C-alpha positions in Angstrom: 80.0 101.2 119.5 82.6 103.9 119.8 84.6 105.2 116.8 88.0 106.8 117.2 89.9 108.2 114.2 93.4 109.4 113.6 94.8 111.4 110.7 98.3 113.0 110.1 96.6 115.8 108.2 94.6 118.0 110.6 92.5 119.4 107.7 90.9 115.9 107.3 89.5 115.8 110.9 86.5 118.1 110.3 85.5 115.9 107.3 85.6 112.8 109.4 83.6 114.5 112.2 81.0 115.5 109.6 80.5 111.8 108.5 80.7 110.4 112.1 79.4 113.1 114.4 79.7 110.9 117.5 83.3 109.9 116.7 86.4 111.1 118.4 89.1 112.3 115.9 92.6 113.5 116.5 95.8 114.3 114.7 98.5 111.7 114.9 100.7 109.2 112.9 100.1 105.6 112.2 103.8 104.8 113.1 103.2 105.9 116.7 99.6 105.4 117.8 98.6 107.4 120.9 96.5 104.6 122.3 97.1 101.9 124.9 97.8 98.2 124.1 94.6 96.3 123.0 92.5 99.5 123.0 90.4 98.5 120.0 88.5 95.4 118.9 89.1 96.5 115.3 91.6 98.8 113.7 90.8 99.9 110.1 93.3 101.5 107.7 91.8 103.0 104.6 94.2 103.5 101.7 97.0 104.3 104.1 99.6 101.6 104.1 101.1 102.4 100.7 101.5 106.0 101.8 103.6 105.3 104.9 107.4 105.6 105.1 107.6 102.6 107.4 104.9 100.0 106.8 106.4 97.6 109.3 106.1 100.1 112.1 102.5 100.9 111.1 101.5 97.2 111.2 103.4 96.7 114.5 101.5 99.6 116.1 98.2 98.3 114.7 98.9 94.9 116.2 99.7 96.5 119.5 96.5 98.5 119.8 94.1 95.9 118.1 92.5 93.4 120.4 91.0 91.2 117.6 91.7 92.3 114.0 93.2 94.8 111.6 91.3 95.6 108.4 93.4 97.2 105.6 91.8 98.7 102.5 94.4 99.0 99.8 94.9 99.3 96.0 95.8 96.0 94.3 99.3 95.6 92.8 98.1 96.1 89.2 97.7 98.8 86.6 94.3 100.5 87.0 92.9 103.8 85.6 92.3 105.0 89.2 94.5 105.3 92.2 98.2 105.7 92.7 100.8 104.6 90.2 101.6 100.9 90.3 105.1 101.5 91.8 103.4 103.0 94.9 101.2 99.9 95.5 102.1 97.0 97.7 102.3 93.5 96.4 100.2 91.0 98.4 103.3 89.0 99.3 104.8 92.2 100.9 101.7 92.7 102.9 101.6 89.1 104.0 105.3 89.2 105.1 104.9 92.5 107.0 101.8 91.1 108.7 103.6 88.0 109.9 106.6 90.0 111.1 104.2 92.3 113.1 102.7 89.3 114.8 99.4 88.7 112.9 98.4 85.1 112.7 96.5 85.1 109.5 95.7 87.3 106.5 92.6 86.9 104.4 92.0 88.9 101.2 88.6 90.0 99.9 88.8 91.4 96.4 86.5 94.3 95.8 85.8 96.0 92.4 88.9 98.3 92.4 90.4 97.6 95.9 91.4 94.8 98.2 90.4 94.4 101.8 92.9 92.5 103.9 91.7 91.0 107.2 94.5 90.3 109.7 93.8 88.3 112.8 95.6 88.8 116.1 
C-alpha cells in the first residue's frame, strides 16, 4: 500500500512524514489536485471540507482522482465543546448535495464519538 499526502500548509508535511515515514507528501491545494484521473483507490479528507473556500471544487477534484471511494472526516453540524464554531460546520444535507453534484453515487454516514465519517462511492 502506498500513501500519498497533500497539505496547503508546508509546515505540516514534516509531521505527516514523521507518522508515515514511507509516505510521499507534498504541498498543494484540494481545489486543484496535482494527480492524474483515477490515481487513488481511496481519497481521505480529514477535517478539511469545512475549511475550504470552494467545497464543490474540492469534491469534484476528489471524484476525479478517486477510483473507488472518498472518505471525509468532519465535525457534525451541532454545538460541541470541541472543534470549530457551529457556523463553520457543514450540514449533512449540504454534504449530500455537494457529493451528488460532484458525481458520487452514494453517501453513507458513520457517526463517531465527536465526528462523522462520510463514505462516498464513485
